[in-house]
N, C-alpha and C positions, 0 to 999 in steps of 0.2 A: 598424137597417139598416147602419150603419157597422161594428158588431161582426160582423154576418153576412158582410159583404164582406171584412173582415180575416181571418175564419176561413176563408173560401173561398180567399183568396190564400195563407194559411198551408198549407192542404191541398194546394195546387198546387205548393208550393215543392219537395218531393222530386222530383216528376216533372220540374220545370224544371231542377233541378240535374243530374239524369241526362241530360236532353237536351243541356245545355251540355257536360257532361264527356265524354259518349260519342258526341256527334254534332257539335256546333258547333266545339268545339276541335280534334278530329281533322281535320274538313273544312277549317278555317281553316289548320291546319298544312300540309296537303298542297297547299292553294292557294298558299301562300307558296313551298313547295318546288318547285312547277311552274315557277318563274322562276329556279331555281338550276341549277347544273351538277354533273356527276359527273366527277371526275378521280382516276384510280387507285382506283376503287371507293369514293371518299370524297366526301361532299357538300361543295360549295363555294358559299358564299352570294354568288354573283355574279348581280346582277339582269340578266336577259336574256330575250328573247322567242324565242330559238333553238329551244326545245323546241316551242313552238306552230307555228313555221314548219316544223319537221320533221314535225309531225303532218299538216299539209296538203300537204306536198310528197312525203313518203315513205310516208304511210299513207292517202292519199286514196282509193285503190281499196277496201281493206277497210272504210273509213269509209262510203263510198257504198254498198257492198254491204250493210253492216249496217243502214243506215237503209232501204234498199229492202226487205230481208227483214222488219225490224221493222214497217214501214208496212203491208206485205201482211198480216202476222199480226194487227196491231191492227185493221185495217179488217174483215178476215174474222171475227175473234172478236167484235168489237163488233156486227156485223150479226147473227151467229148468236145471241149473247147477248140482243140486243134481241128477236128473234123468239121465243126461248124464254121470256123474261120476260113478253112481251106475251101469249103463250098462257096462261101460268100466272095472270096477273092478270085477263084478260078472257074467256078461253075455257074454261079447264079447270074452272071451278066449284070444287067442294069438293076436287077433286084437285090444285088449284094449289099449295097449301102442301106436300103430300107430294112433288110433283114437284120443287119448289124444294129441299126438304130432301135429296132424293136427289142432286141436282146438287151441292149444297154438301158433301155427305158425301164426295164424291170428293177434296176438299181434304185429307182426313186420310190419303190414300194415300201421301203423301210425294213430294217432288220427284224424288229419284234413283230411287225405285221406278217412277215413270211413265217416266222416261228408259229404264231397263233393260227395262221392259215393251215399249215400242215397239221397242227394239233387238232384243228377242226375236221380236216379231211380224214385223218387216221383215227379219230376218237370213236368211242362206242356209239355215239349218236351222230357221227360225221357222215360226210357224203359217201365215202366208200362203203361203210357198213349199211347205210340206207339203200344204196344201189343193190348190194348183194341180197338184202332181205326183200327188196321190191321185186327182184327177178326170181326169188324163190331158191337161190343157191344156198342160203343159210337161214336158219330159223331164229337165231339170236345173234346179237352183235359179237364180233370177234375182237376181243380186248387185246390180242397179241400184236395188233398193228401198231400200237402205241407203247411208249415206255420200253424201248429196246434199242440196241445199237443201230439197227437198220433205220429206224426213224431219225436218229441223229445224223446218219450218213446222208439220207435223202434231204433233210432240211438244210444241212450245211452245204451240200452239193448244189442245191437250188440257189442258195444265196451267193455262193462264190463263183458260180459258172460265168456270169457276165464279167466279173472281175478278171477271170482268166482269159476270156475271149479277147479282150482289148489288146493286151501286149502281144498275143500271138498274131492277131490280125495286123498289128503295126509292123511286125517282122515280115509277114507275108506280103504286105503292101509294098514294101521296099524291094521286092524281088523284081528285077527287070525281065521283060519278055524275051530280050535278045538271047541270054544264055539258054533259055528253054528252047527257043527256035534253033539255036546252034546245036544243042544236044539232039534234037529230033533230026536235024539235017545230017548229023554224023552217025545216025542209025540207032541212037539210044531209044529204048522203049519207054512207056509211061513209068514203069517201076524204077528203071535206071535213072530217068530224069528226076523223078521225085526224090530218090535217095541221094543223088550227087549234086543236085541243084537246089531243090526246095528245102530239104531238111537241114543242110549246113547253114543256110541263111535264116531259117526259122528257129535255130537253136537258142538265141538270146530270148526270144519270146516264150519258148517252151520253159526255159529255166525260170523266167520271171513269173509266169503263170503258176508253175509248181510252187515256187517260193511263197507267193502271196496266199495261195490256197492252203498250203501246209501250215504256215505261220498262223493264219486265222483259225484253222481247225484245232491246232495244238493248244492255242491259248484261250479258246472259247470256254465259257462256263455256263452261259445262259441257256444255250440249246440243250446240253445234257440235263440241266435241272428241269426244263419245261417239257421236253419230249423224250428224254432218256430214262427218267425215273431213277429210283434209288440204286438200281443195279448197273447203272451206266455212269458212274462217277468218274469223270476225267480229271486230270490233275488241276485244271483250272478251278474246279469246284473246291478242291482242298486249299488252293492258294487263296481264294476268296474267303474261305472259312478262317484261315489264319489271320487275315487282316480284319475281318468283320466280326467274328465271334470269339475267337480264342485270344485275340490281342497279342499275337506272336509275330511281330513284324520280321524278326530275324529269320525264322523258319520260312515264312511266306516269301521273303526276299530270296532266300537260298533256293527255294523251289522255282521261283521265277527265273533266276539266272541259270539254273540247271536246265530248264526248258529251253531257254534262249541258246545256250551252248550246244545242246544236243540237236536242236532244230537247225542251227548253222551247219553242224556236221552232216546231217541228213541232206540238206540242200546242196552242200558242196559235193557230197557223194553222188547225188542225182546229176548235178552239173557235169562232173567228171565222167560219169557213165554214159550220159547222153552225148557228150562231146566226142567220146571215143567211137560210138556207133553212128554218129552223124557226120563225121569227117569225110572228106572226099578221098576215095581210095584209088 
Protein backbone atom coordinates (compact mmCIF):
# COMPACT_ATOMS: atom_id res chain seq x y z
CA UNK A 1 0.00 0.00 0.00
CA UNK A 2 2.78 2.41 0.93
CA UNK A 3 4.71 1.59 -2.26
CA UNK A 4 1.60 2.19 -4.36
CA UNK A 5 1.01 5.54 -2.68
CA UNK A 6 4.64 6.55 -3.19
CA UNK A 7 4.40 5.61 -6.86
CA UNK A 8 1.22 7.65 -7.25
CA UNK A 9 2.86 10.68 -5.64
CA UNK A 10 5.89 10.26 -7.88
CA UNK A 11 3.66 10.18 -10.96
CA UNK A 12 1.98 13.40 -9.83
CA UNK A 13 5.31 15.16 -9.31
CA UNK A 14 5.79 16.38 -12.94
CA UNK A 15 2.30 17.91 -13.11
CA UNK A 16 2.83 19.47 -9.69
CA UNK A 17 6.10 21.06 -10.80
CA UNK A 18 4.42 22.42 -13.94
CA UNK A 19 1.61 23.89 -11.81
CA UNK A 20 4.08 25.58 -9.50
CA UNK A 21 6.39 26.85 -12.26
CA UNK A 22 3.79 28.11 -14.71
CA UNK A 23 0.91 29.11 -12.44
CA UNK A 24 1.65 29.55 -8.74
CA UNK A 25 4.96 31.37 -9.13
CA UNK A 26 3.74 33.84 -11.83
CA UNK A 27 0.52 34.52 -9.89
CA UNK A 28 2.49 35.09 -6.70
CA UNK A 29 4.87 37.42 -8.50
CA UNK A 30 2.09 39.57 -9.95
CA UNK A 31 0.32 39.64 -6.59
CA UNK A 32 3.45 41.15 -5.04
CA UNK A 33 3.83 43.54 -7.99
CA UNK A 34 0.27 44.80 -7.44
CA UNK A 35 1.54 46.57 -4.30
CA UNK A 36 4.46 48.27 -6.09
CA UNK A 37 4.71 51.51 -8.07
CA UNK A 38 5.91 52.52 -11.52
CA UNK A 39 8.21 55.50 -11.86
CA UNK A 40 9.73 56.47 -15.20
CA UNK A 41 8.52 53.14 -16.64
CA UNK A 42 10.46 51.23 -13.97
CA UNK A 43 9.07 49.08 -11.18
CA UNK A 44 9.68 50.41 -7.68
CA UNK A 45 9.29 47.97 -4.79
CA UNK A 46 7.29 50.38 -2.63
CA UNK A 47 4.60 48.74 -0.52
CA UNK A 48 1.39 50.67 -1.15
CA UNK A 49 -2.33 50.17 -1.64
CA UNK A 50 -2.63 53.07 -4.08
CA UNK A 51 -3.16 50.73 -7.03
CA UNK A 52 -6.18 49.08 -5.42
CA UNK A 53 -7.58 52.45 -4.40
CA UNK A 54 -7.27 53.62 -8.00
CA UNK A 55 -9.09 50.52 -9.24
CA UNK A 56 -12.17 51.33 -7.15
CA UNK A 57 -12.03 55.09 -7.66
CA UNK A 58 -10.98 55.39 -11.29
CA UNK A 59 -12.29 52.17 -12.83
CA UNK A 60 -15.42 51.36 -10.87
CA UNK A 61 -17.69 52.03 -13.85
CA UNK A 62 -16.10 49.46 -16.22
CA UNK A 63 -15.72 47.11 -13.25
CA UNK A 64 -19.44 47.30 -12.43
CA UNK A 65 -20.34 47.07 -16.12
CA UNK A 66 -18.15 44.00 -16.56
CA UNK A 67 -19.76 42.14 -13.68
CA UNK A 68 -23.25 43.06 -14.84
CA UNK A 69 -22.55 41.67 -18.32
CA UNK A 70 -20.75 38.59 -16.97
CA UNK A 71 -23.60 37.88 -14.54
CA UNK A 72 -26.20 38.16 -17.30
CA UNK A 73 -24.18 35.82 -19.53
CA UNK A 74 -23.53 33.29 -16.76
CA UNK A 75 -27.17 33.13 -15.66
CA UNK A 76 -28.52 32.84 -19.20
CA UNK A 77 -25.96 30.25 -20.29
CA UNK A 78 -26.40 28.16 -17.12
CA UNK A 79 -30.18 28.11 -17.58
CA UNK A 80 -29.97 27.17 -21.27
CA UNK A 81 -27.27 24.59 -20.61
CA UNK A 82 -29.35 23.00 -17.85
CA UNK A 83 -32.38 22.77 -20.13
CA UNK A 84 -30.35 21.17 -22.90
CA UNK A 85 -28.55 18.75 -20.57
CA UNK A 86 -31.82 17.80 -18.87
CA UNK A 87 -33.41 17.05 -22.23
CA UNK A 88 -30.44 14.94 -23.32
CA UNK A 89 -30.44 12.99 -20.05
CA UNK A 90 -34.14 12.39 -19.42
CA UNK A 91 -36.10 13.12 -22.59
CA UNK A 92 -34.02 12.46 -25.70
CA UNK A 93 -33.60 8.72 -25.16
CA UNK A 94 -31.06 7.18 -27.52
CA UNK A 95 -30.55 10.56 -29.18
CA UNK A 96 -29.23 12.12 -25.97
CA UNK A 97 -25.56 11.24 -26.44
CA UNK A 98 -25.48 12.25 -30.15
CA UNK A 99 -27.02 15.62 -29.23
CA UNK A 100 -24.46 16.08 -26.48
CA UNK A 101 -21.67 15.15 -28.88
CA UNK A 102 -22.90 17.72 -31.42
CA UNK A 103 -22.98 20.42 -28.74
CA UNK A 104 -19.46 19.63 -27.55
CA UNK A 105 -18.23 19.40 -31.13
CA UNK A 106 -18.69 23.16 -31.46
CA UNK A 107 -15.82 23.65 -28.99
CA UNK A 108 -13.40 22.66 -31.74
CA UNK A 109 -14.46 25.63 -33.85
CA UNK A 110 -12.05 27.94 -32.07
CA UNK A 111 -12.58 31.03 -29.95
CA UNK A 112 -11.58 33.65 -32.51
CA UNK A 113 -13.46 31.80 -35.24
CA UNK A 114 -16.72 32.20 -33.33
CA UNK A 115 -16.03 35.86 -32.67
CA UNK A 116 -15.45 36.61 -36.35
CA UNK A 117 -18.45 34.46 -37.26
CA UNK A 118 -20.76 36.59 -35.17
CA UNK A 119 -19.05 39.73 -36.42
CA UNK A 120 -19.86 38.58 -39.94
CA UNK A 121 -23.44 37.70 -39.05
CA UNK A 122 -24.19 40.96 -37.25
CA UNK A 123 -22.13 43.29 -39.48
CA UNK A 124 -23.47 45.82 -41.97
CA UNK A 125 -22.80 43.40 -44.81
CA UNK A 126 -23.49 40.28 -42.76
CA UNK A 127 -25.99 37.51 -43.21
CA UNK A 128 -28.63 39.09 -40.96
CA UNK A 129 -28.66 42.46 -42.75
CA UNK A 130 -28.52 40.77 -46.14
CA UNK A 131 -31.57 38.67 -45.28
CA UNK A 132 -33.50 41.69 -44.01
CA UNK A 133 -32.77 43.70 -47.16
CA UNK A 134 -33.48 40.72 -49.40
CA UNK A 135 -36.94 40.29 -47.88
CA UNK A 136 -37.60 44.02 -48.12
CA UNK A 137 -37.91 44.57 -44.37
CA UNK A 138 -35.17 47.21 -44.45
CA UNK A 139 -33.76 49.45 -47.16
CA UNK A 140 -30.31 49.90 -45.61
CA UNK A 141 -28.08 47.85 -43.30
CA UNK A 142 -28.82 48.16 -39.58
CA UNK A 143 -25.52 49.06 -37.94
CA UNK A 144 -26.97 48.75 -34.44
CA UNK A 145 -26.64 44.95 -34.53
CA UNK A 146 -22.90 45.19 -33.97
CA UNK A 147 -20.67 47.03 -31.49
CA UNK A 148 -23.03 46.94 -28.52
CA UNK A 149 -23.42 44.94 -25.29
CA UNK A 150 -25.96 42.58 -26.85
CA UNK A 151 -23.41 41.46 -29.45
CA UNK A 152 -20.93 40.73 -26.65
CA UNK A 153 -23.51 38.72 -24.70
CA UNK A 154 -24.51 36.68 -27.77
CA UNK A 155 -20.91 35.94 -28.77
CA UNK A 156 -19.72 34.94 -25.31
CA UNK A 157 -22.87 32.92 -24.64
CA UNK A 158 -22.36 31.01 -27.89
CA UNK A 159 -18.80 30.14 -26.96
CA UNK A 160 -19.36 29.24 -23.30
CA UNK A 161 -22.57 27.25 -23.75
CA UNK A 162 -20.86 23.89 -24.55
CA UNK A 163 -18.49 24.45 -21.62
CA UNK A 164 -21.48 24.85 -19.31
CA UNK A 165 -23.37 21.86 -20.70
CA UNK A 166 -20.67 19.34 -19.86
CA UNK A 167 -20.55 19.66 -16.02
CA UNK A 168 -24.34 19.88 -15.77
CA UNK A 169 -24.80 16.75 -17.87
CA UNK A 170 -22.18 15.01 -15.74
CA UNK A 171 -24.22 15.75 -12.61
CA UNK A 172 -27.49 14.69 -14.23
CA UNK A 173 -25.96 11.49 -15.53
CA UNK A 174 -25.08 10.47 -11.99
CA UNK A 175 -28.74 10.60 -10.93
CA UNK A 176 -30.10 7.10 -10.41
CA UNK A 177 -33.53 6.24 -11.74
CA UNK A 178 -34.47 4.49 -8.47
CA UNK A 179 -35.10 7.69 -6.42
CA UNK A 180 -37.17 9.12 -9.28
CA UNK A 181 -39.26 5.96 -9.44
CA UNK A 182 -39.64 5.97 -5.68
CA UNK A 183 -40.77 9.59 -5.70
CA UNK A 184 -43.39 8.81 -8.33
CA UNK A 185 -44.56 5.75 -6.39
CA UNK A 186 -44.99 7.88 -3.29
CA UNK A 187 -47.24 10.27 -5.19
CA UNK A 188 -44.80 13.05 -6.06
CA UNK A 189 -45.61 14.89 -9.28
CA UNK A 190 -43.07 15.84 -11.95
CA UNK A 191 -42.40 19.24 -10.36
CA UNK A 192 -41.91 17.77 -6.89
CA UNK A 193 -39.63 15.03 -8.21
CA UNK A 194 -37.65 17.60 -10.16
CA UNK A 195 -37.27 19.88 -7.15
CA UNK A 196 -36.48 17.24 -4.51
CA UNK A 197 -34.53 14.67 -6.53
CA UNK A 198 -33.02 16.24 -9.64
CA UNK A 199 -32.05 19.74 -8.54
CA UNK A 200 -30.18 18.78 -5.31
CA UNK A 201 -28.03 16.31 -7.23
CA UNK A 202 -27.55 18.70 -10.16
CA UNK A 203 -26.34 21.49 -7.86
CA UNK A 204 -22.57 20.81 -8.27
CA UNK A 205 -22.92 20.90 -12.05
CA UNK A 206 -24.93 24.13 -11.93
CA UNK A 207 -22.32 25.85 -9.77
CA UNK A 208 -19.47 24.60 -11.95
CA UNK A 209 -21.20 25.75 -15.14
CA UNK A 210 -21.93 29.17 -13.65
CA UNK A 211 -18.37 29.55 -12.36
CA UNK A 212 -16.73 28.63 -15.67
CA UNK A 213 -19.01 30.89 -17.67
CA UNK A 214 -18.76 33.82 -15.27
CA UNK A 215 -14.97 33.68 -14.98
CA UNK A 216 -14.53 33.51 -18.73
CA UNK A 217 -16.91 36.40 -19.39
CA UNK A 218 -15.50 38.60 -16.62
CA UNK A 219 -11.90 38.17 -17.75
CA UNK A 220 -12.38 38.36 -21.51
CA UNK A 221 -11.14 41.37 -23.45
CA UNK A 222 -10.98 40.12 -27.04
CA UNK A 223 -14.75 39.88 -27.56
CA UNK A 224 -15.50 43.42 -26.28
CA UNK A 225 -12.76 44.79 -28.54
CA UNK A 226 -13.95 43.02 -31.70
CA UNK A 227 -17.75 43.04 -31.39
CA UNK A 228 -18.39 45.40 -28.47
CA UNK A 229 -16.87 48.56 -29.86
CA UNK A 230 -15.52 51.57 -27.97
CA UNK A 231 -18.64 51.91 -25.82
CA UNK A 232 -18.44 48.35 -24.49
CA UNK A 233 -15.10 48.43 -22.72
CA UNK A 234 -15.03 45.75 -20.06
CA UNK A 235 -12.37 45.63 -17.38
CA UNK A 236 -10.32 43.09 -19.33
CA UNK A 237 -9.67 45.74 -21.99
CA UNK A 238 -8.24 48.08 -19.37
CA UNK A 239 -6.11 45.31 -17.85
CA UNK A 240 -4.67 44.50 -21.27
CA UNK A 241 -3.98 48.20 -21.83
CA UNK A 242 -2.05 48.52 -18.55
CA UNK A 243 0.27 45.67 -19.49
CA UNK A 244 0.47 46.30 -23.23
CA UNK A 245 0.41 50.07 -23.75
CA UNK A 246 0.81 51.94 -20.48
CA UNK A 247 3.52 49.67 -19.05
CA UNK A 248 1.86 49.82 -15.63
CA UNK A 249 2.11 46.27 -14.34
CA UNK A 250 1.21 47.19 -10.71
CA UNK A 251 -2.13 48.74 -11.72
CA UNK A 252 -2.85 45.94 -14.18
CA UNK A 253 -2.07 43.36 -11.50
CA UNK A 254 -4.27 45.14 -8.98
CA UNK A 255 -7.13 45.15 -11.51
CA UNK A 256 -6.63 41.45 -12.16
CA UNK A 257 -6.68 40.41 -8.52
CA UNK A 258 -9.65 42.67 -7.85
CA UNK A 259 -11.55 40.89 -10.62
CA UNK A 260 -10.51 37.51 -9.21
CA UNK A 261 -11.60 38.39 -5.67
CA UNK A 262 -14.95 39.84 -6.74
CA UNK A 263 -15.56 36.91 -9.09
CA UNK A 264 -15.00 34.44 -6.26
CA UNK A 265 -17.44 36.42 -4.11
CA UNK A 266 -20.10 36.29 -6.86
CA UNK A 267 -19.56 32.56 -7.41
CA UNK A 268 -19.78 31.81 -3.69
CA UNK A 269 -22.94 33.91 -3.50
CA UNK A 270 -24.47 32.00 -6.39
CA UNK A 271 -23.44 28.67 -4.86
CA UNK A 272 -24.96 29.56 -1.49
CA UNK A 273 -28.18 30.89 -3.00
CA UNK A 274 -28.74 27.92 -5.28
CA UNK A 275 -27.82 25.52 -2.47
CA UNK A 276 -30.55 27.03 -0.32
CA UNK A 277 -33.22 26.73 -3.02
CA UNK A 278 -32.19 23.27 -4.23
CA UNK A 279 -31.94 21.53 -0.88
CA UNK A 280 -34.46 18.85 -0.06
CA UNK A 281 -37.29 20.27 2.04
